[in-house]
C-alpha positions in Angstrom: -16.6 27.4 -17.6 -15.6 25.7 -14.6 -13.3 22.6 -16.3 -15.4 20.5 -13.5 -18.7 20.8 -15.4 -17.4 19.4 -18.6 -18.9 16.0 -19.2 -15.8 14.3 -19.8 -14.5 15.8 -17.5 -14.4 12.3 -15.1 -13.7 9.7 -18.1 -10.0 11.4 -18.7 -9.3 12.7 -15.3 -9.6 8.9 -15.0 -7.5 7.9 -18.0 -4.8 10.6 -16.5 -4.7 8.8 -13.6 -4.8 5.3 -15.5 -2.3 5.9 -17.1 -0.2 6.7 -14.4 -1.1 3.5 -12.2 -0.5 1.1 -15.3 3.2 2.3 -16.4 4.0 1.9 -12.5 2.4 -1.1 -11.3 4.1 -2.6 -14.6 7.2 -0.9 -14.6 7.7 -2.2 -10.9 5.8 -5.5 -11.1 2.8 -4.6 -9.2 1.0 -7.2 -7.7 -1.3 -8.4 -4.8 -1.3 -11.8 -5.9 2.5 -12.0 -6.7 3.0 -10.2 -3.1 1.1 -12.4 -1.6 2.8 -16.0 -3.2 6.0 -15.1 -2.4 5.8 -13.4 1.5 4.2 -17.4 2.4 6.0 -18.9 0.4 9.3 -17.4 -0.2 9.8 -15.6 2.6 9.4 -12.1 0.1 7.0 -8.9 1.9 8.6 -6.5 0.0 5.7 -6.7 -2.4 3.3 -7.2 0.5 4.7 -3.8 2.2 4.1 -2.1 -1.0 0.9 -3.0 -1.6 0.3 -1.4 2.5 2.3 1.8 1.7 -0.2 2.4 -1.2 -2.6 1.7 1.4 -1.3 3.8 4.3 -0.2 7.0 2.0 -4.0 7.1 0.1 -5.5 6.4 3.9 -3.5 9.7 5.5 -4.1 11.4 2.6 -7.7 10.9 2.0 -8.6 11.6 5.4 -6.1 15.0 5.7 -7.9 16.4 2.4 -11.4 15.4 4.1 -9.9 17.3 7.1 -10.1 19.6 4.6 -13.4 20.2 3.2 -11.1 18.7 -0.6 -12.6 14.8 -0.6 -15.7 13.8 0.9 -15.6 9.2 1.3 -18.6 10.1 3.4 -20.3 10.0 0.6 -19.4 7.0 -1.6 -20.7 3.5 -1.5 -17.8 2.3 0.8 -19.8 4.5 3.9 -22.9 5.4 2.5 -24.4 1.8 2.5 -24.9 -0.8 4.9 -23.3 -3.3 6.1 -23.0 -6.3 3.9 -21.0 -8.6 6.1 -21.8 -12.0 4.5 -20.8 -10.6 0.8 -18.0 -9.4 2.5 -17.0 -12.4 3.8 -18.6 -14.2 1.0 -17.3 -12.2 -2.0 -14.0 -12.2 -0.7 -13.4 -15.5 0.0 -14.6 -16.1 -3.8 -12.3 -13.0 -5.2 -9.6 -14.7 -3.7 -10.0 -18.3 -4.7 -10.4 -16.5 -8.3 -7.2 -14.8 -8.1 -5.0 -17.5 -7.0 -6.5 -19.9 -10.0 -5.4 -16.3 -11.8 -3.2 -15.5 -10.7 -3.0 -12.0 -10.3 -6.4 -9.8 -9.2 -8.5 -7.9 -12.0 -6.0 -5.0 -11.1 -3.2 -7.2 -12.2 -4.9 -8.7 -15.4 -5.7 -5.1 -17.0 -2.1 -4.8 -16.4 -1.1 -7.9 -18.3 -3.4 -7.3 -21.0 -1.1 -4.2 -21.9 2.0 -6.5 -21.6 0.1 -8.6 -24.9 -1.3 -10.9 -22.2 -4.3 -13.0 -24.1 -5.6 -14.6 -21.0 -6.0 -11.9 -19.2 -8.7 -10.4 -21.7 -10.7 -13.4 -21.2 -10.4 -12.9 -17.7 -12.3 -9.6 -17.9 -14.7 -10.8 -21.0 -15.9 -12.9 -17.4 -14.9 -11.2 -15.1 -17.0 -8.0 -16.4 -19.4 -10.1 -17.8 -19.8 -12.0 -13.9 -20.0 -8.5 -12.6 -23.1 -7.5 -14.9 -25.0 -10.5 -13.3 -24.1 -9.7 -9.6 -25.0 -6.4 -10.1 -28.1 -5.9 -11.8 -28.7 -9.3 -13.6 -30.1 -13.2 -12.5 -27.5 -13.2 -9.6 -28.2 -10.5 -8.2 -31.2 -11.6 -6.9 -29.1 -14.0 -4.9 -27.1 -11.1 -3.8 -29.2 -9.2 -2.8 -31.7 -12.2 -1.0 -28.0 -13.7 0.5 -26.6 -10.5 2.1 -28.5 -7.2 1.1 -31.1 -8.5 3.3 -28.9 -9.3 5.8 -27.1 -6.0 5.9 -26.3 -4.2 9.1 -27.4 -0.5 8.5 -25.1 2.0 10.4 -26.7 5.0 9.5 -27.5 6.0 13.1 -24.0 5.6 13.5 -23.2 8.3 10.7 -21.9 5.2 8.4 -19.2 1.9 7.8 -16.8 4.5 8.5 -14.2 3.7 11.9 -13.7 6.2 12.0 -18.0 7.8 12.6 -18.1 5.2 14.8 -15.4 5.8 17.0 -16.1 9.5 16.6 -20.4 8.2 18.1 -18.9 6.4 20.4 -16.7 9.0 22.5 -18.5 12.1 21.6 -15.2 13.8 19.0 -14.0 13.7 16.0 -11.2 10.9 16.0 -11.7 10.5 12.5 -8.2 12.0 11.8 -6.2 11.2 14.2 -7.3 7.3 13.8 -6.1 7.6 10.5 -2.6 9.4 11.3 -2.7 6.7 13.9 -3.1 3.2 11.6 -1.2 5.0 9.2 2.4 5.4 11.1 1.5 1.7 12.7 1.3 0.8 9.3 4.2 2.9 8.5 6.1 1.6 11.2 6.0 -2.0 9.5 6.4 -1.0 6.3 10.0 0.4 7.0 10.9 -2.0 10.1 12.3 -4.3 7.6 16.3 -3.2 6.7 16.3 -4.6 3.0 12.6 -3.1 2.3 14.4 0.7 3.0 17.2 0.4 0.2 14.2 -0.6 -2.9 13.7 2.9 -3.5 11.3 1.7 -6.7 9.4 -0.4 -4.3 8.6 2.7 -2.2 8.3 5.2 -4.7 5.4 3.0 -6.2 3.9 2.5 -3.5 3.5 6.4 -2.8 2.5 6.3 -6.5 -0.1 4.5 -5.8 -1.6 5.8 -2.6 -1.8 9.6 -4.2 -3.2 8.4 -7.4 -6.3 6.6 -5.3 -6.7 9.9 -3.2 -6.9 11.8 -6.8 -9.3 10.1 -7.4 -11.2 11.0 -4.2 -10.1 14.3 -4.9 -11.4 14.7 -8.2 -14.8 12.5 -8.3 -15.9 15.2 -5.2 -15.0 18.3 -6.7 -17.4 17.1 -9.9 -20.1 16.5 -7.8 -19.6 19.5 -6.7 -19.6 21.3 -9.9 -21.0 18.9 -12.1 -24.8 19.1 -12.4 -25.1 15.9 -12.9 -25.0 13.0 -10.2 -21.4 11.8 -9.7 -20.6 9.0 -8.0 -17.7 9.5 -5.8 -14.6 7.2 -6.2 -11.6 6.4 -6.0 -10.3 3.0 -8.2 -11.7 -0.6 -8.4 -11.5 -3.4 -11.3 -14.8 -5.2 -11.1 -18.0 -3.1 -11.8 -15.7 -0.5 -14.1 -14.5 -3.7 -15.7 -17.7 -4.7 -16.6 -19.2 -0.8 -17.1 -16.2 -0.2 -19.3 -17.0 -3.7 -21.7 -20.9 -1.7 -21.4 -19.8 0.8 -22.9 -17.4 -0.5 -25.9 -20.8 -3.1 -27.5 -23.5 -0.7 -26.8 -25.0 3.2 -26.8 -26.3 3.6 -23.2 -26.2 7.9 -23.9 -24.2 8.1 -20.8 -20.6 10.0 -20.6 -17.8 7.3 -19.8 -17.6 7.5 -15.7 -13.9 8.0 -13.9 -13.5 4.1 -13.5 -14.4 3.6 -17.3 -11.6 6.2 -17.5 -9.1 4.7 -15.0 -9.5 1.3 -16.4 -8.5 2.2 -20.0 -5.7 4.2 -18.7 -3.9 1.3 -16.6 -4.4 -0.8 -19.5 -2.8 2.4 -21.9 -0.1 2.6 -18.5 1.0 -0.2 -18.5 1.4 -1.2 -22.9 3.3 1.8 -22.7 5.5 0.8 -20.4 6.2 -2.5 -21.9 6.7 -1.0 -25.1 9.1 1.5 -23.3 11.0 -1.6 -22.2 10.4 -3.6 -25.9 8.3 -6.2 -22.8 5.5 -6.8 -25.0 5.1 -10.3 -25.2 1.5 -12.2 -26.7 0.8 -14.8 -23.9 -2.5 -17.4 -24.3 -3.7 -20.1 -22.2 -1.0 -23.8 -23.3 -4.2 -25.7 -23.2 -7.8 -25.9 -22.1 -7.1 -27.0 -18.7 -5.5 -23.5 -18.8 -8.2 -21.5 -20.4 -10.8 -23.4 -18.2 -9.5 -22.2 -14.9 -9.0 -18.4 -16.3 -12.4 -18.7 -16.9 -13.4 -20.1 -13.4 -11.3 -17.2 -11.7 -12.4 -14.2 -13.9 -15.7 -15.2 -12.7 -15.0 -15.9 -9.4 -13.6 -12.4 -9.0 -16.6 -11.4 -11.4 -19.5 -12.0 -8.9 -17.0 -11.7 -5.7 -15.6 -8.2 -5.9 -19.5 -7.0 -6.4 -20.7 -9.3 -3.2 -17.9 -7.9 -1.9 -18.0 -4.5 -2.8 -14.1 -4.4 -3.9 -11.3 -5.9 -5.0 -7.5 -6.3 -3.8 -7.3 -2.1 -5.1 -10.8 -1.7 -4.0 -11.5 -2.7 -0.5 -7.9 -2.9 0.0 -6.5 0.2 -0.8 -9.8 3.3 -1.8 -11.5 1.6 0.7 -8.6 1.1 3.2 -7.7 5.1 2.4 -12.1 5.5 3.5 -11.7 3.9 6.5 -14.6 1.7 5.8 -15.1 -1.4 8.1 -15.7 -3.5 5.2 -12.0 -3.3 4.4 -10.5 -5.4 7.1 -13.0 -7.8 6.6 -12.7 -8.4 2.7 -9.4 -8.2 3.3 -8.8 -11.1 5.2 -11.5 -12.9 3.7 -9.7 -12.3 0.1 -5.7 -13.3 1.2 -8.0 -16.9 3.2 -9.6 -17.4 -0.3 -5.8 -16.8 -2.1 -4.4 -19.1 0.0 -6.8 -21.7 -0.7 -6.8 -21.1 -4.1 -3.0 -21.6 -3.9 -3.0 -24.7 -1.6 -5.0 -26.6 -4.0 -3.3 -25.6 -7.1 0.3 -26.2 -5.8 -0.7 -29.4 -3.1 -3.9 -30.5 -4.5 -5.5 -29.9 -1.8 -7.0 -26.5 0.4 -5.8 -27.8 3.4 -3.3 -27.6 2.3 -3.2 -23.9 3.2 -2.9 -24.9 6.6 0.0 -27.2 6.7 1.6 -24.3 4.8 1.9 -22.2 7.8 3.9 -24.7 9.3 6.6 -24.5 6.8 10.6 -23.3 7.0 10.9 -20.2 4.8 13.0 -20.9 0.9 16.4 -20.5 1.3 
């Protein structure tokens, strides 16, 4: 029997990938929000370079496997669906603001939960419930009216893939070429800083995370080709899968957990293993009602925003980039702007401080 036909194949594949992902992220302090904050306020771009290395690695590896017929990102919702530009912008802004209020993204909250953060547990519960509402509940009605109904159908051009659009326009398949050229440009910037080239741990972290995302594409594609059930082709996102994990935990759906649920549980387990290994387990809770309210609001914004934008800093920032989704750069720019506005509000008391901060001199 082919292992891909086993009903639990995807769940265990995601679990294994998640354990490694959570362990590596915890061990090397991989956090998008922290990386952005240090780049903006401390002139330290190491975290952003590591995050970009993960995206570049995932893009080059994924598109190379797709050229060999081993991966099918074209059938994923990143490419197959219409280009919901309203949701990409509004959802990205909401996610970025929520990320600033919480101090980390949805993936970072999972990693922190593995280390004993009860604040992250609250954030993830709220995020999951908000994601359910935005995907299937009352908020979904607003999403359809405000975002989905204004989406641009690019199916005649091959879907919302930068490679497909370029190939349609030129008449030649440029997908792999674009992936390699873009990846090379990203790598040139990443390693242009001499200090970063000496940080072996950060480099290995970026490479590992990128390859784990590529593994997700391969595993779900392989399962879809051999399974008798319909398989969603995905690689790594931490908004809707968090909601699915909560749903599986509290009710019997009659459906075996998929790759995304396994990945979520694996990240928590891997982060917990790393925290225990480094003796870094710390039970943390909110200091007061104000902090609790900020985390609840941030979790809700990330849940709503992640569904509207069809991804998070990992879901669009690494997975979407690896699929060459046209939505990825728009969502990322919106998330970064939202995070900048949120940080300015927290630090300076006004979102307008985000624009004044751009003129400041780097910290000593």
